[in-house]
PDB file of N, CA, C, O and CB in Angstrom:
ATOM      1  N   MET A   1     100.298 121.016 102.366  1.00  0.00           N
ATOM      2  CA  MET A   1      99.736 120.265 102.487  1.00  0.00           C
ATOM      3  C   MET A   1      99.078 119.713 103.895  1.00  0.00           C
ATOM      4  O   MET A   1      99.771 119.565 104.902  1.00  0.00           O
ATOM      5  CB  MET A   1     100.350 119.722 101.903  1.00  0.00           C
ATOM      6  N   SER A   2      97.588 119.409 103.857  1.00  0.00           N
ATOM      7  CA  SER A   2      97.442 119.024 105.680  1.00  0.00           C
ATOM      8  C   SER A   2      97.823 117.434 105.393  1.00  0.00           C
ATOM      9  O   SER A   2      98.443 116.889 104.480  1.00  0.00           O
ATOM     10  CB  SER A   2      95.401 119.284 106.650  1.00  0.00           C
ATOM     11  N   ALA A   3      97.043 116.846 106.817  1.00  0.00           N
ATOM     12  CA  ALA A   3      97.234 115.229 107.130  1.00  0.00           C
ATOM     13  C   ALA A   3      95.937 115.128 106.161  1.00  0.00           C
ATOM     14  O   ALA A   3      95.925 114.297 105.253  1.00  0.00           O
ATOM     15  CB  ALA A   3      97.112 114.495 109.064  1.00  0.00           C
ATOM     16  N   LEU A   4      94.931 115.937 106.369  1.00  0.00           N
ATOM     17  CA  LEU A   4      94.028 114.700 105.595  1.00  0.00           C
ATOM     18  C   LEU A   4      93.905 114.932 103.908  1.00  0.00           C
ATOM     19  O   LEU A   4      93.226 114.193 103.196  1.00  0.00           O
ATOM     20  CB  LEU A   4      92.261 114.704 106.278  1.00  0.00           C
ATOM     21  N   SER A   5      94.584 115.943 103.469  1.00  0.00           N
ATOM     22  CA  SER A   5      95.316 115.582 101.846  1.00  0.00           C
ATOM     23  C   SER A   5      95.811 114.628 101.944  1.00  0.00           C
ATOM     24  O   SER A   5      95.290 113.660 101.391  1.00  0.00           O
ATOM     25  CB  SER A   5      96.388 116.403 101.174  1.00  0.00           C
ATOM     26  N   LYS A   6      96.884 114.481 102.596  1.00  0.00           N
ATOM     27  CA  LYS A   6      97.885 113.512 102.685  1.00  0.00           C
ATOM     28  C   LYS A   6      97.320 112.135 102.809  1.00  0.00           C
ATOM     29  O   LYS A   6      97.776 111.103 102.315  1.00  0.00           O
ATOM     30  CB  LYS A   6      98.758 113.807 103.789  1.00  0.00           C
ATOM     31  N   ALA A   7      96.313 112.276 103.508  1.00  0.00           N
ATOM     32  CA  ALA A   7      95.482 111.020 104.050  1.00  0.00           C
ATOM     33  C   ALA A   7      94.603 110.658 102.802  1.00  0.00           C
ATOM     34  O   ALA A   7      94.794 109.486 102.478  1.00  0.00           O
ATOM     35  CB  ALA A   7      94.458 111.384 105.502  1.00  0.00           C
ATOM     36  N   LYS A   8      93.839 111.207 102.128  1.00  0.00           N
ATOM     37  CA  LYS A   8      93.146 111.274 100.884  1.00  0.00           C
ATOM     38  C   LYS A   8      94.215 110.676  99.743  1.00  0.00           C
ATOM     39  O   LYS A   8      94.036 109.517  99.369  1.00  0.00           O
ATOM     40  CB  LYS A   8      92.653 112.870 100.595  1.00  0.00           C
ATOM     41  N   GLY A   9      95.593 111.636  99.049  1.00  0.00           N
ATOM     42  CA  GLY A   9      96.338 110.443  98.057  1.00  0.00           C
ATOM     43  C   GLY A   9      96.886 109.294  98.254  1.00  0.00           C
ATOM     44  O   GLY A   9      97.237 108.495  97.387  1.00  0.00           O
ATOM     45  N   PHE A  10      96.992 109.161  99.677  1.00  0.00           N
ATOM     46  CA  PHE A  10      97.492 107.644 100.194  1.00  0.00           C
ATOM     47  C   PHE A  10      96.074 106.418  99.620  1.00  0.00           C
ATOM     48  O   PHE A  10      96.138 105.311  99.086  1.00  0.00           O
ATOM     49  CB  PHE A  10      97.665 107.705 102.408  1.00  0.00           C
ATOM     50  N   LYS A  11      94.513 107.565 100.190  1.00  0.00           N
ATOM     51  CA  LYS A  11      93.956 106.350  99.690  1.00  0.00           C
ATOM     52  C   LYS A  11      94.001 105.996  98.230  1.00  0.00           C
ATOM     53  O   LYS A  11      94.019 104.786  98.007  1.00  0.00           O
ATOM     54  CB  LYS A  11      92.686 106.338 100.050  1.00  0.00           C
ATOM     55  N   LYS A  12      94.024 106.868  97.098  1.00  0.00           N
ATOM     56  CA  LYS A  12      93.972 106.856  95.685  1.00  0.00           C
ATOM     57  C   LYS A  12      95.440 106.184  95.255  1.00  0.00           C
ATOM     58  O   LYS A  12      95.614 105.840  94.086  1.00  0.00           O
ATOM     59  CB  LYS A  12      93.698 108.434  95.084  1.00  0.00           C
ATOM     60  N   SER A  13      96.537 106.008  96.307  1.00  0.00           N
ATOM     61  CA  SER A  13      97.744 105.459  95.503  1.00  0.00           C
ATOM     62  C   SER A  13      97.797 104.161  95.249  1.00  0.00           C
ATOM     63  O   SER A  13      96.746 103.575  95.510  1.00  0.00           O
ATOM     64  CB  SER A  13      98.928 105.695  96.078  1.00  0.00           C
ATOM     65  N   LYS A  14      98.822 103.380  94.750  1.00  0.00           N
ATOM     66  CA  LYS A  14      99.198 102.350  94.457  1.00  0.00           C
ATOM     67  C   LYS A  14      99.250 101.352  95.980  1.00  0.00           C
ATOM     68  O   LYS A  14      98.584 100.330  96.150  1.00  0.00           O
ATOM     69  CB  LYS A  14     100.468 102.647  93.656  1.00  0.00           C
ATOM     70  N   THR A  15     100.112 101.895  96.874  1.00  0.00           N
ATOM     71  CA  THR A  15     100.457 102.052  97.903  1.00  0.00           C
ATOM     72  C   THR A  15      98.624 101.374  98.990  1.00  0.00           C
ATOM     73  O   THR A  15      98.283 100.265  99.401  1.00  0.00           O
ATOM     74  CB  THR A  15     101.137 103.824  97.869  1.00  0.00           C
ATOM     75  N   GLY A  16      98.104 102.463  99.026  1.00  0.00           N
ATOM     76  CA  GLY A  16      97.094 102.404  99.497  1.00  0.00           C
ATOM     77  C   GLY A  16      95.865 101.347  99.026  1.00  0.00           C
ATOM     78  O   GLY A  16      95.010 100.861  99.767  1.00  0.00           O
ATOM     79  N   THR A  17      96.025 101.137  97.592  1.00  0.00           N
ATOM     80  CA  THR A  17      94.972 100.379  96.981  1.00  0.00           C
ATOM     81  C   THR A  17      95.210  98.760  97.784  1.00  0.00           C
ATOM     82  O   THR A  17      94.339  98.063  98.306  1.00  0.00           O
ATOM     83  CB  THR A  17      95.176 100.416  95.100  1.00  0.00           C
ATOM     84  N   TYR A  18      96.801  98.462  97.651  1.00  0.00           N
ATOM     85  CA  TYR A  18      97.134  97.624  97.927  1.00  0.00           C
ATOM     86  C   TYR A  18      97.040  97.209  99.637  1.00  0.00           C
ATOM     87  O   TYR A  18      96.846  96.113 100.163  1.00  0.00           O
ATOM     88  CB  TYR A  18      98.143  97.719  97.286  1.00  0.00           C
ATOM     89  N   LEU A  19      97.164  97.969  99.977  1.00  0.00           N
ATOM     90  CA  LEU A  19      96.980  98.120 101.752  1.00  0.00           C
ATOM     91  C   LEU A  19      95.450  97.699 101.577  1.00  0.00           C
ATOM     92  O   LEU A  19      95.362  96.471 101.604  1.00  0.00           O
ATOM     93  CB  LEU A  19      97.282 100.035 102.675  1.00  0.00           C
ATOM     94  N   SER A  20      94.115  98.381 101.393  1.00  0.00           N
ATOM     95  CA  SER A  20      93.072  97.897 100.929  1.00  0.00           C
ATOM     96  C   SER A  20      92.949  96.999 101.231  1.00  0.00           C
ATOM     97  O   SER A  20      92.555  96.670 102.350  1.00  0.00           O
ATOM     98  CB  SER A  20      92.874  97.890  99.991  1.00  0.00           C
ATOM     99  N   ILE A  21      93.336  96.062 100.052  1.00  0.00           N
ATOM    100  CA  ILE A  21      93.240  94.733  99.284  1.00  0.00           C
ATOM    101  C   ILE A  21      93.264  93.589 100.474  1.00  0.00           C
ATOM    102  O   ILE A  21      92.572  92.575 100.562  1.00  0.00           O
ATOM    103  CB  ILE A  21      94.605  94.540  98.121  1.00  0.00           C
ATOM    104  N   GLY A  22      94.424  94.150 101.476  1.00  0.00           N
ATOM    105  CA  GLY A  22      95.094  93.307 102.035  1.00  0.00           C
ATOM    106  C   GLY A  22      94.039  93.370 103.237  1.00  0.00           C
ATOM    107  O   GLY A  22      93.375  92.363 103.485  1.00  0.00           O
ATOM    108  N   THR A  23      93.929  94.157 103.742  1.00  0.00           N
ATOM    109  CA  THR A  23      92.720  94.708 104.631  1.00  0.00           C
ATOM    110  C   THR A  23      91.450  93.522 104.107  1.00  0.00           C
ATOM    111  O   THR A  23      91.236  92.345 104.396  1.00  0.00           O
ATOM    112  CB  THR A  23      92.274  96.688 104.176  1.00  0.00           C
ATOM    113  N   THR A  24      90.968  94.241 103.455  1.00  0.00           N
ATOM    114  CA  THR A  24      89.613  93.416 102.965  1.00  0.00           C
ATOM    115  C   THR A  24      89.655  92.209 102.834  1.00  0.00           C
ATOM    116  O   THR A  24      88.701  91.611 103.331  1.00  0.00           O
ATOM    117  CB  THR A  24      89.102  93.716 101.785  1.00  0.00           C
ATOM    118  N   ALA A  25      91.081  91.089 101.912  1.00  0.00           N
ATOM    119  CA  ALA A  25      90.722  89.951 102.670  1.00  0.00           C
ATOM    120  C   ALA A  25      91.597  89.189 103.989  1.00  0.00           C
ATOM    121  O   ALA A  25      91.917  88.002 103.923  1.00  0.00           O
ATOM    122  CB  ALA A  25      90.583  89.054 101.647  1.00  0.00           C
ATOM    123  N   PHE A  26      91.846  89.850 104.892  1.00  0.00           N
ATOM    124  CA  PHE A  26      91.878  89.865 106.141  1.00  0.00           C
ATOM    125  C   PHE A  26      90.710  89.417 106.700  1.00  0.00           C
ATOM    126  O   PHE A  26      90.486  88.324 107.220  1.00  0.00           O
ATOM    127  CB  PHE A  26      92.198  90.976 106.547  1.00  0.00           C
ATOM    128  N   GLY A  27      89.632  90.820 106.471  1.00  0.00           N
ATOM    129  CA  GLY A  27      88.345  90.295 106.611  1.00  0.00           C
ATOM    130  C   GLY A  27      87.695  89.383 106.516  1.00  0.00           C
ATOM    131  O   GLY A  27      86.638  89.269 107.136  1.00  0.00           O
ATOM    132  N   ALA A  28      88.241  88.342 105.575  1.00  0.00           N
ATOM    133  CA  ALA A  28      87.354  87.108 104.893  1.00  0.00           C
ATOM    134  C   ALA A  28      87.849  86.630 106.045  1.00  0.00           C
ATOM    135  O   ALA A  28      87.007  86.723 106.938  1.00  0.00           O
ATOM    136  CB  ALA A  28      87.600  86.266 103.280  1.00  0.00           C
ATOM    137  N   LEU A  29      88.912  86.135 106.418  1.00  0.00           N
ATOM    138  CA  LEU A  29      88.970  85.210 107.444  1.00  0.00           C
ATOM    139  C   LEU A  29      87.808  84.814 108.191  1.00  0.00           C
ATOM    140  O   LEU A  29      87.253  83.722 108.317  1.00  0.00           O
ATOM    141  CB  LEU A  29      89.797  85.620 108.263  1.00  0.00           C
ATOM    142  N   SER A  30      87.500  86.292 108.792  1.00  0.00           N
ATOM    143  CA  SER A  30      86.582  86.427 109.707  1.00  0.00           C
ATOM    144  C   SER A  30      85.224  85.820 109.352  1.00  0.00           C
ATOM    145  O   SER A  30      84.645  85.066 110.134  1.00  0.00           O
ATOM    146  CB  SER A  30      86.499  87.747 109.987  1.00  0.00           C
ATOM    147  N   VAL A  31      84.932  86.019 108.652  1.00  0.00           N
ATOM    148  CA  VAL A  31      83.735  85.578 107.649  1.00  0.00           C
ATOM    149  C   VAL A  31      83.705  84.466 107.183  1.00  0.00           C
ATOM    150  O   VAL A  31      82.640  83.940 106.860  1.00  0.00           O
ATOM    151  CB  VAL A  31      83.601  86.237 106.561  1.00  0.00           C
ATOM    152  N   TYR A  32      85.085  83.768 107.030  1.00  0.00           N
ATOM    153  CA  TYR A  32      85.222  82.445 106.455  1.00  0.00           C
ATOM    154  C   TYR A  32      84.814  81.410 108.035  1.00  0.00           C
ATOM    155  O   TYR A  32      84.176  80.362 107.940  1.00  0.00           O
ATOM    156  CB  TYR A  32      87.085  82.243 105.672  1.00  0.00           C
ATOM    157  N   LYS A  33      85.298  81.932 109.331  1.00  0.00           N
ATOM    158  CA  LYS A  33      85.632  81.684 110.519  1.00  0.00           C
ATOM    159  C   LYS A  33      83.589  81.419 110.460  1.00  0.00           C
ATOM    160  O   LYS A  33      83.135  80.299 110.229  1.00  0.00           O
ATOM    161  CB  LYS A  33      86.735  83.090 111.573  1.00  0.00           C
ATOM    162  N   GLN A  34      82.864  82.374 110.654  1.00  0.00           N
ATOM    163  CA  GLN A  34      81.790  82.840 110.989  1.00  0.00           C
ATOM    164  C   GLN A  34      80.483  81.648 110.032  1.00  0.00           C
ATOM    165  O   GLN A  34      79.364  81.281 110.391  1.00  0.00           O
ATOM    166  CB  GLN A  34      81.914  84.602 110.596  1.00  0.00           C
ATOM    167  N   MET A  35      81.291  81.334 108.729  1.00  0.00           N
ATOM    168  CA  MET A  35      80.466  80.351 107.811  1.00  0.00           C
ATOM    169  C   MET A  35      80.636  79.014 108.567  1.00  0.00           C
ATOM    170  O   MET A  35      79.692  78.250 108.770  1.00  0.00           O
ATOM    171  CB  MET A  35      81.055  80.242 106.140  1.00  0.00           C
ATOM    172  N   LYS A  36      81.980  78.769 108.994  1.00  0.00           N
ATOM    173  CA  LYS A  36      82.249  77.340 109.327  1.00  0.00           C
ATOM    174  C   LYS A  36      81.316  77.468 110.945  1.00  0.00           C
ATOM    175  O   LYS A  36      80.331  76.739 111.062  1.00  0.00           O
ATOM    176  CB  LYS A  36      84.278  76.894 109.399  1.00  0.00           C
ATOM    177  N   ALA A  37      81.574  78.111 111.745  1.00  0.00           N
ATOM    178  CA  ALA A  37      80.456  78.282 112.954  1.00  0.00           C
ATOM    179  C   ALA A  37      79.067  77.720 112.560  1.00  0.00           C
ATOM    180  O   ALA A  37      78.630  76.661 113.009  1.00  0.00           O
ATOM    181  CB  ALA A  37      80.216  79.919 113.351  1.00  0.00           C
ATOM    182  N   ALA A  38      78.294  78.654 111.530  1.00  0.00           N
ATOM    183  CA  ALA A  38      77.212  78.779 111.469  1.00  0.00           C
ATOM    184  C   ALA A  38      77.022  77.248 110.663  1.00  0.00           C
ATOM    185  O   ALA A  38      76.138  76.420 110.881  1.00  0.00           O
ATOM    186  CB  ALA A  38      76.813  80.179 110.891  1.00  0.00           C
ATOM    187  N   ARG A  39      77.561  77.205 110.184  1.00  0.00           N
ATOM    188  CA  ARG A  39      77.463  75.507 109.419  1.00  0.00           C
ATOM    189  C   ARG A  39      77.107  74.569 110.536  1.00  0.00           C
ATOM    190  O   ARG A  39      76.053  73.950 110.686  1.00  0.00           O
ATOM    191  CB  ARG A  39      79.123  74.826 108.679  1.00  0.00           C
ATOM    192  N   HIS A  40      78.400  74.580 111.449  1.00  0.00           N
ATOM    193  CA  HIS A  40      78.162  73.482 112.826  1.00  0.00           C
ATOM    194  C   HIS A  40      76.681  73.574 113.948  1.00  0.00           C
ATOM    195  O   HIS A  40      75.969  72.734 114.498  1.00  0.00           O
ATOM    196  CB  HIS A  40      79.619  73.840 113.961  1.00  0.00           C
ATOM    197  N   ASP A  41      76.722  74.977 113.903  1.00  0.00           N
ATOM    198  CA  ASP A  41      75.357  75.349 114.831  1.00  0.00           C
ATOM    199  C   ASP A  41      73.916  75.631 114.069  1.00  0.00           C
ATOM    200  O   ASP A  41      72.837  76.141 114.370  1.00  0.00           O
ATOM    201  CB  ASP A  41      75.679  76.793 115.682  1.00  0.00           C
ATOM    202  N   HIS A  42      74.481  75.047 112.981  1.00  0.00           N
ATOM    203  CA  HIS A  42      72.517  75.055 111.935  1.00  0.00           C
ATOM    204  C   HIS A  42      72.302  76.199 112.004  1.00  0.00           C
ATOM    205  O   HIS A  42      71.147  76.483 111.689  1.00  0.00           O
ATOM    206  CB  HIS A  42      70.820  74.232 112.611  1.00  0.00           C
ATOM    207  N   ASP A  43      72.957  77.067 112.304  1.00  0.00           N
ATOM    208  CA  ASP A  43      72.488  78.658 112.206  1.00  0.00           C
ATOM    209  C   ASP A  43      72.165  79.292 110.780  1.00  0.00           C
ATOM    210  O   ASP A  43      73.146  79.790 110.229  1.00  0.00           O
ATOM    211  CB  ASP A  43      73.682  79.589 112.794  1.00  0.00           C
ATOM    212  N   THR A  44      71.181  79.347 110.217  1.00  0.00           N
ATOM    213  CA  THR A  44      71.053  80.045 109.274  1.00  0.00           C
ATOM    214  C   THR A  44      71.045  81.556 108.760  1.00  0.00           C
ATOM    215  O   THR A  44      71.398  82.136 107.733  1.00  0.00           O
ATOM    216  CB  THR A  44      70.362  79.658 109.126  1.00  0.00           C
ATOM    217  N   LEU A  45      70.459  81.913 109.997  1.00  0.00           N
ATOM    218  CA  LEU A  45      70.917  83.675 109.823  1.00  0.00           C
ATOM    219  C   LEU A  45      72.186  83.980 110.388  1.00  0.00           C
ATOM    220  O   LEU A  45      72.258  85.198 110.551  1.00  0.00           O
ATOM    221  CB  LEU A  45      69.879  84.792 110.641  1.00  0.00           C
ATOM    222  N   SER A  46      73.060  83.480 110.699  1.00  0.00           N
ATOM    223  CA  SER A  46      73.935  83.579 110.603  1.00  0.00           C
ATOM    224  C   SER A  46      74.822  82.942 109.585  1.00  0.00           C
ATOM    225  O   SER A  46      76.050  83.020 109.611  1.00  0.00           O
ATOM    226  CB  SER A  46      74.048  83.511 111.475  1.00  0.00           C
ATOM    227  N   LEU A  47      74.098  82.286 108.659  1.00  0.00           N
ATOM    228  CA  LEU A  47      75.143  81.882 107.781  1.00  0.00           C
ATOM    229  C   LEU A  47      74.738  82.566 106.510  1.00  0.00           C
ATOM    230  O   LEU A  47      75.574  82.710 105.617  1.00  0.00           O
ATOM    231  CB  LEU A  47      75.306  80.301 107.648  1.00  0.00           C
ATOM    232  N   VAL A  48      73.509  82.997 106.371  1.00  0.00           N
ATOM    233  CA  VAL A  48      73.078  84.133 105.459  1.00  0.00           C
ATOM    234  C   VAL A  48      73.758  85.967 105.662  1.00  0.00           C
ATOM    235  O   VAL A  48      74.145  86.798 104.841  1.00  0.00           O
ATOM    236  CB  VAL A  48      71.355  84.097 105.742  1.00  0.00           C
ATOM    237  N   ASP A  49      73.655  85.970 106.865  1.00  0.00           N
ATOM    238  CA  ASP A  49      74.552  86.838 106.899  1.00  0.00           C
ATOM    239  C   ASP A  49      76.178  87.193 106.925  1.00  0.00           C
ATOM    240  O   ASP A  49      76.806  88.250 106.981  1.00  0.00           O
ATOM    241  CB  ASP A  49      74.176  87.122 107.540  1.00  0.00           C
ATOM    242  N   ALA A  50      76.635  85.454 106.841  1.00  0.00           N
ATOM    243  CA  ALA A  50      77.848  85.795 106.181  1.00  0.00           C
ATOM    244  C   ALA A  50      78.087  85.555 104.641  1.00  0.00           C
ATOM    245  O   ALA A  50      79.134  85.750 104.024  1.00  0.00           O
ATOM    246  CB  ALA A  50      78.805  85.122 106.855  1.00  0.00           C
ATOM    247  N   VAL A  51      77.224  85.221 104.295  1.00  0.00           N
ATOM    248  CA  VAL A  51      77.071  84.680 102.903  1.00  0.00           C
ATOM    249  C   VAL A  51      77.062  86.399 102.425  1.00  0.00           C
ATOM    250  O   VAL A  51      78.023  86.748 101.739  1.00  0.00           O
ATOM    251  CB  VAL A  51      75.444  83.478 102.527  1.00  0.00           C
ATOM    252  N   ALA A  52      76.163  87.306 102.718  1.00  0.00           N
ATOM    253  CA  ALA A  52      75.845  88.681 101.984  1.00  0.00           C
ATOM    254  C   ALA A  52      77.553  89.529 102.435  1.00  0.00           C
ATOM    255  O   ALA A  52      78.193  90.080 101.540  1.00  0.00           O
ATOM    256  CB  ALA A  52      74.017  89.652 102.848  1.00  0.00           C
ATOM    257  N   THR A  53      78.092  89.498 103.936  1.00  0.00           N
ATOM    258  CA  THR A  53      79.068  89.782 103.907  1.00  0.00           C
ATOM    259  C   THR A  53      80.435  89.485 103.117  1.00  0.00           C
ATOM    260  O   THR A  53      81.354  90.297 103.002  1.00  0.00           O
ATOM    261  CB  THR A  53      79.018  89.677 104.712  1.00  0.00           C
ATOM    262  N   ALA A  54      80.412  88.202 102.603  1.00  0.00           N
ATOM    263  CA  ALA A  54      81.449  87.788 101.562  1.00  0.00           C
ATOM    264  C   ALA A  54      80.847  87.932 100.157  1.00  0.00           C
ATOM    265  O   ALA A  54      81.604  87.881  99.187  1.00  0.00           O
ATOM    266  CB  ALA A  54      81.938  86.262 101.788  1.00  0.00           C
ATOM    267  N   ALA A  55      79.754  88.077 100.023  1.00  0.00           N
ATOM    268  CA  ALA A  55      79.633  89.270  98.616  1.00  0.00           C
ATOM    269  C   ALA A  55      80.075  90.567  98.688  1.00  0.00           C
ATOM    270  O   ALA A  55      80.606  90.945  97.643  1.00  0.00           O
ATOM    271  CB  ALA A  55      78.212  89.604  98.175  1.00  0.00           C
ATOM    272  N   GLY A  56      80.021  91.609  99.832  1.00  0.00           N
ATOM    273  CA  GLY A  56      80.527  92.707  99.864  1.00  0.00           C
ATOM    274  C   GLY A  56      81.982  92.852  99.619  1.00  0.00           C
ATOM    275  O   GLY A  56      82.561  93.636  98.867  1.00  0.00           O
ATOM    276  N   ILE A  57      82.430  91.986 100.363  1.00  0.00           N
ATOM    277  CA  ILE A  57      84.276  91.359 100.765  1.00  0.00           C
ATOM    278  C   ILE A  57      84.696  91.290  98.971  1.00  0.00           C
ATOM    279  O   ILE A  57      85.591  91.880  98.367  1.00  0.00           O
ATOM    280  CB  ILE A  57      84.425  89.011 101.885  1.00  0.00           C
ATOM    281  N   VAL A  58      83.672  90.348  98.482  1.00  0.00           N
ATOM    282  CA  VAL A  58      84.015  90.105  96.579  1.00  0.00           C
ATOM    283  C   VAL A  58      83.928  91.600  95.698  1.00  0.00           C
ATOM    284  O   VAL A  58      84.689  92.145  94.899  1.00  0.00           O
ATOM    285  CB  VAL A  58      82.474  88.887  95.688  1.00  0.00           C
ATOM    286  N   THR A  59      82.896  91.873  96.147  1.00  0.00           N
ATOM    287  CA  THR A  59      82.455  93.266  95.127  1.00  0.00           C
ATOM    288  C   THR A  59      83.734  93.859  95.766  1.00  0.00           C
ATOM    289  O   THR A  59      84.778  93.679  95.139  1.00  0.00           O
ATOM    290  CB  THR A  59      80.642  94.332  95.391  1.00  0.00           C
ATOM    291  N   GLY A  60      83.789  94.528  96.908  1.00  0.00           N
ATOM    292  CA  GLY A  60      84.817  95.371  97.466  1.00  0.00           C
ATOM    293  C   GLY A  60      86.459  95.092  97.132  1.00  0.00           C
ATOM    294  O   GLY A  60      87.483  95.757  97.288  1.00  0.00           O
ATOM    295  N   VAL A  61      86.211  94.013  96.697  1.00  0.00           N
ATOM    296  CA  VAL A  61      88.254  93.964  96.184  1.00  0.00           C
ATOM    297  C   VAL A  61      88.357  94.002  94.410  1.00  0.00           C
ATOM    298  O   VAL A  61      89.368  94.119  93.718  1.00  0.00           O
ATOM    299  CB  VAL A  61      89.296  91.833  96.804  1.00  0.00           C
ATOM    300  N   ALA A  62      86.600  93.823  93.892  1.00  0.00           N
ATOM    301  CA  ALA A  62      86.613  93.922  92.354  1.00  0.00           C
ATOM    302  C   ALA A  62      87.038  95.083  92.307  1.00  0.00           C
ATOM    303  O   ALA A  62      88.046  95.348  91.651  1.00  0.00           O
ATOM    304  CB  ALA A  62      85.351  93.731  91.522  1.00  0.00           C
ATOM    305  N   LEU A  63      86.388  95.969  92.962  1.00  0.00           N
ATOM    306  CA  LEU A  63      86.729  97.627  92.715  1.00  0.00           C
ATOM    307  C   LEU A  63      87.882  98.048  93.333  1.00  0.00           C
ATOM    308  O   LEU A  63      88.361  99.135  93.011  1.00  0.00           O
ATOM    309  CB  LEU A  63      85.641  98.630  93.270  1.00  0.00           C
ATOM    310  N   LEU A  64      88.540  97.181  94.389  1.00  0.00           N
ATOM    311  CA  LEU A  64      90.072  97.674  94.015  1.00  0.00           C
ATOM    312  C   LEU A  64      90.864  97.767  93.586  1.00  0.00           C
ATOM    313  O   LEU A  64      91.651  98.713  93.562  1.00  0.00           O
ATOM    314  CB  LEU A  64      90.617  97.693  94.179  1.00  0.00           C
ATOM    315  N   VAL A  65      90.895  96.485  92.966  1.00  0.00           N
ATOM    316  CA  VAL A  65      91.562  95.754  91.768  1.00  0.00           C
ATOM    317  C   VAL A  65      91.146  96.580  90.516  1.00  0.00           C
ATOM    318  O   VAL A  65      92.116  96.960  89.860  1.00  0.00           O
ATOM    319  CB  VAL A  65      91.056  94.114  91.621  1.00  0.00           C
ATOM    320  N   ARG A  66      89.953  96.939  90.042  1.00  0.00           N
ATOM    321  CA  ARG A  66      89.790  97.967  88.821  1.00  0.00           C
ATOM    322  C   ARG A  66      90.396  98.789  89.400  1.00  0.00           C
ATOM    323  O   ARG A  66      91.301  98.839  88.567  1.00  0.00           O
ATOM    324  CB  ARG A  66      88.438  98.483  88.256  1.00  0.00           C
ATOM    325  N   GLU A  67      90.898  99.999  90.642  1.00  0.00           N
ATOM    326  CA  GLU A  67      90.892 101.044  90.691  1.00  0.00           C
ATOM    327  C   GLU A  67      92.919 100.659  90.770  1.00  0.00           C
ATOM    328  O   GLU A  67      93.626 101.554  91.233  1.00  0.00           O
ATOM    329  CB  GLU A  67      89.733 101.787  91.910  1.00  0.00           C
ATOM    330  N   LEU A  68      93.328  99.855  90.478  1.00  0.00           N
ATOM    331  CA  LEU A  68      94.727  99.434  90.586  1.00  0.00           C
ATOM    332  C   LEU A  68      94.722  99.268  88.849  1.00  0.00           C
ATOM    333  O   LEU A  68      95.553 100.036  88.363  1.00  0.00           O
ATOM    334  CB  LEU A  68      95.088  97.868  91.722  1.00  0.00           C
ATOM    335  N   LYS A  69      94.301  98.800  88.252  1.00  0.00           N
ATOM    336  CA  LYS A  69      94.002  98.988  86.765  1.00  0.00           C
ATOM    337  C   LYS A  69      94.013 100.303  86.267  1.00  0.00           C
ATOM    338  O   LYS A  69      94.942 100.493  85.481  1.00  0.00           O
ATOM    339  CB  LYS A  69      92.743  98.479  86.421  1.00  0.00           C
ATOM    340  N   ARG A  70      93.031 101.609  86.535  1.00  0.00           N
ATOM    341  CA  ARG A  70      92.868 102.458  86.791  1.00  0.00           C
ATOM    342  C   ARG A  70      94.452 103.215  86.694  1.00  0.00           C
ATOM    343  O   ARG A  70      94.930 103.789  85.716  1.00  0.00           O
ATOM    344  CB  ARG A  70      92.080 102.305  87.846  1.00  0.00           C
ATOM    345  N   LEU A  71      94.897 103.064  87.667  1.00  0.00           N
ATOM    346  CA  LEU A  71      96.093 103.741  88.218  1.00  0.00           C
ATOM    347  C   LEU A  71      97.798 103.800  87.034  1.00  0.00           C
ATOM    348  O   LEU A  71      98.813 104.496  87.035  1.00  0.00           O
ATOM    349  CB  LEU A  71      96.337 102.719  89.803  1.00  0.00           C
ATOM    350  N   GLY A  72      97.137 102.341  85.956  1.00  0.00           N
ATOM    351  CA  GLY A  72      98.149 101.659  85.803  1.00  0.00           C
ATOM    352  C   GLY A  72      99.647 100.919  86.009  1.00  0.00           C
ATOM    353  O   GLY A  72     100.762 100.913  85.487  1.00  0.00           O
ATOM    354  N   ASP A  73      98.820 100.218  87.270  1.00  0.00           N
ATOM    355  CA  ASP A  73      99.534  98.874  87.662  1.00  0.00           C
ATOM    356  C   ASP A  73     100.157  97.856  86.679  1.00  0.00           C
ATOM    357  O   ASP A  73      99.396  97.059  86.129  1.00  0.00           O
ATOM    358  CB  ASP A  73      98.600  98.110  88.352  1.00  0.00           C
ATOM    359  N   ASP A  74     101.353  97.824  86.442  1.00  0.00           N
ATOM    360  CA  ASP A  74     101.752  97.013  85.439  1.00  0.00           C
ATOM    361  C   ASP A  74     101.923  95.536  86.528  1.00  0.00           C
ATOM    362  O   ASP A  74     102.779  94.767  86.090  1.00  0.00           O
ATOM    363  CB  ASP A  74     103.265  97.705  84.542  1.00  0.00           C
ATOM    364  N   ASP A  75     101.380  95.150  87.585  1.00  0.00           N
ATOM    365  CA  ASP A  75     101.268  93.912  87.780  1.00  0.00           C
ATOM    366  C   ASP A  75     101.325  92.443  86.637  1.00  0.00           C
ATOM    367  O   ASP A  75     101.115  92.901  85.514  1.00  0.00           O
ATOM    368  CB  ASP A  75     100.183  94.071  88.371  1.00  0.00           C
ATOM    369  N   VAL A  76     101.453  91.471  86.580  1.00  0.00           N
ATOM    370  CA  VAL A  76     101.343  90.429  85.774  1.00  0.00           C
ATOM    371  C   VAL A  76     100.072  89.828  86.412  1.00  0.00           C
ATOM    372  O   VAL A  76      99.314  89.346  85.570  1.00  0.00           O
ATOM    373  CB  VAL A  76     102.638  89.523  85.703  1.00  0.00           C
ATOM    374  N   LEU A  77      99.779  89.764  87.299  1.00  0.00           N
ATOM    375  CA  LEU A  77      98.372  88.791  88.177  1.00  0.00           C
ATOM    376  C   LEU A  77      97.004  89.624  87.529  1.00  0.00           C
ATOM    377  O   LEU A  77      95.944  89.235  87.040  1.00  0.00           O
ATOM    378  CB  LEU A  77      98.371  89.017  90.485  1.00  0.00           C
ATOM    379  N   LEU A  78      97.726  91.254  87.843  1.00  0.00           N
ATOM    380  CA  LEU A  78      96.021  91.972  86.807  1.00  0.00           C
ATOM    381  C   LEU A  78      96.079  91.798  85.599  1.00  0.00           C
ATOM    382  O   LEU A  78      94.930  92.018  85.217  1.00  0.00           O
ATOM    383  CB  LEU A  78      95.631  93.710  86.723  1.00  0.00           C
ATOM    384  N   GLY A  79      96.682  91.542  84.747  1.00  0.00           N
ATOM    385  CA  GLY A  79      96.584  91.325  83.194  1.00  0.00           C
ATOM    386  C   GLY A  79      96.790  92.555  82.453  1.00  0.00           C
ATOM    387  O   GLY A  79      96.744  92.551  81.223  1.00  0.00           O
TER     388      GLY A  79
END
């Protein structure tokens, strides 16, 4: 099995999905800081950019949670 196939398999695993959720959540901290700075500086364009990025993060996490459910995760939090 090549390294590329192992990497693709990891992305479709529960561990890989949890890692992706954690990475995405970590990115949310950056967006929060960007929103806070934009509001402080009254920078509307930067605030709109942060909101659009936050929407992408929410969508990404929702897709990852759906993937976990599809993989048959028995986590209590996922229902």
